[in-house]
C-alpha positions as CSV (number, residue, x, y, z in Angstrom):
1,M,18.6,-11.6,1.4
2,A,16.5,-14.5,0.0
3,A,13.2,-13.6,-1.6
4,K,11.4,-15.8,0.9
5,D,12.8,-13.7,3.8
6,Q,11.9,-10.4,2.3
7,D,8.4,-9.4,3.5
8,D,8.3,-5.9,2.3
9,L,9.8,-3.3,0.0
10,F,12.8,-2.6,2.2
11,G,13.8,-6.1,3.2
12,Y,12.5,-6.1,6.7
13,S,9.3,-7.3,8.1
14,M,6.7,-4.8,9.3
15,Y,4.9,-7.6,11.1
16,G,7.8,-9.4,12.8
17,G,7.7,-12.2,10.2
18,S,4.1,-12.6,9.3
19,P,1.2,-10.3,8.3
20,P,-1.5,-9.9,10.9
21,A,-4.3,-12.4,11.1
22,Q,-7.3,-13.0,13.3
23,R,-6.1,-15.7,15.8
24,H,-9.5,-17.4,15.9
25,S,-9.8,-17.7,12.1
26,D,-8.1,-20.4,10.1
27,T,-9.0,-18.6,6.9
28,S,-7.5,-15.3,8.1
29,K,-4.3,-17.1,9.1
30,A,-4.2,-18.8,5.7
31,A,-4.7,-15.5,3.9
32,A,-1.9,-13.9,5.9
33,E,0.5,-16.6,5.0
34,S,-0.6,-16.5,1.4
35,I,0.1,-12.8,1.1
36,R,3.4,-12.8,3.0
37,Q,5.7,-13.2,0.0
38,K,3.6,-11.0,-2.3
39,I,3.7,-7.9,-0.1
40,G,6.9,-6.4,-1.7
41,P,5.7,-6.8,-5.3
42,L,2.3,-5.4,-4.4
43,H,3.9,-2.4,-2.7
44,I,5.9,-1.8,-5.9
45,E,2.8,-2.1,-8.0
46,I,1.0,0.7,-5.9
47,L,4.1,2.9,-5.9
48,N,4.6,2.6,-9.7
49,F,0.9,3.4,-10.2
50,L,1.1,6.5,-8.0
51,A,4.4,7.6,-9.6
52,G,2.5,8.2,-12.9
53,R,-0.1,10.6,-11.5
54,A,-0.8,13.3,-9.0
55,G,-2.6,10.9,-6.7
56,A,-5.5,8.5,-6.4
57,T,-8.1,7.4,-3.9
58,D,-8.1,3.8,-2.8
59,E,-11.1,3.1,-5.0
60,Q,-9.3,4.5,-8.0
61,M,-6.2,2.4,-7.3
62,Q,-8.3,-0.7,-7.0
63,A,-10.0,-0.1,-10.3
64,Q,-7.0,0.9,-12.3
65,I,-4.3,-1.4,-11.0
66,P,-6.6,-3.6,-10.7
67,M,-6.4,-5.0,-7.2
68,A,-9.0,-6.2,-4.8
69,A,-9.9,-3.8,-2.0
70,N,-8.9,-6.2,0.8
71,T,-5.4,-6.5,-0.9
72,Q,-4.9,-2.9,-2.0
73,R,-6.0,-1.0,1.1
74,P,-3.7,-2.9,3.6
75,R,-0.7,-2.5,1.2
76,R,-1.4,1.3,0.9
77,V,-1.7,1.5,4.7
78,E,1.7,-0.2,5.0
79,L,3.2,2.2,2.5
80,T,1.7,5.1,4.5
81,Q,3.2,3.7,7.7
82,M,6.6,3.5,5.9
83,G,6.3,7.1,4.9
84,R,6.2,6.4,1.2
85,V,2.6,7.4,0.6
86,V,0.9,10.4,2.1
87,D,-2.5,12.2,2.2
88,S,-2.4,14.8,-0.5
89,T,-4.9,16.9,1.4
90,R,-7.1,16.7,-1.7
91,R,-10.4,14.8,-1.7
92,D,-12.3,13.1,-4.5
93,L,-15.7,11.6,-4.7
94,T,-16.2,7.8,-4.6
95,R,-18.7,6.0,-6.8
96,S,-21.1,6.3,-3.8
97,R,-20.6,10.1,-3.9
98,R,-18.6,10.2,-0.6
99,Q,-15.4,12.1,-0.1
100,A,-12.2,10.0,-0.1
101,V,-8.6,10.9,0.5
102,V,-6.4,11.3,-2.5
103,W,-3.2,9.5,-1.7
104,M,0.1,10.4,-3.4
105,L,3.8,9.5,-3.2
106,R,5.6,11.4,-0.5
107,P,7.3,14.4,-2.2
108,T,11.1,14.1,-2.2
109,T,13.4,16.9,-1.2
110,T,15.8,18.2,-3.7
111,R,19.4,19.1,-3.0
112,S,18.4,22.7,-2.4
113,G,15.9,21.6,0.3
114,L,12.9,22.5,-1.8
115,E,10.2,20.0,-2.6
């Protein structure tokens, strides 16, 4: 599959060919088109980041990768929808002292069936 046809980590499009955009907004449409071919590499960046730790909040990912919130969060949501990233059930405080989900890679099952 050509790189231009690969919209996500697994070679198929979550969005039917183009990321979502606000129909009434030319800037939203332009942003969606701009990110289309970057989605797969951004997914990999987040997965690689999470692979090296027990989890992270969106805010922690944004600071450490670094990646803008309006880029990171949608990519993490996509990875969650794909089942690659899950809620760890742990919470951590944000800079504003609010509770945030600590996201982690989905645990893999070993041959014995144990995680």
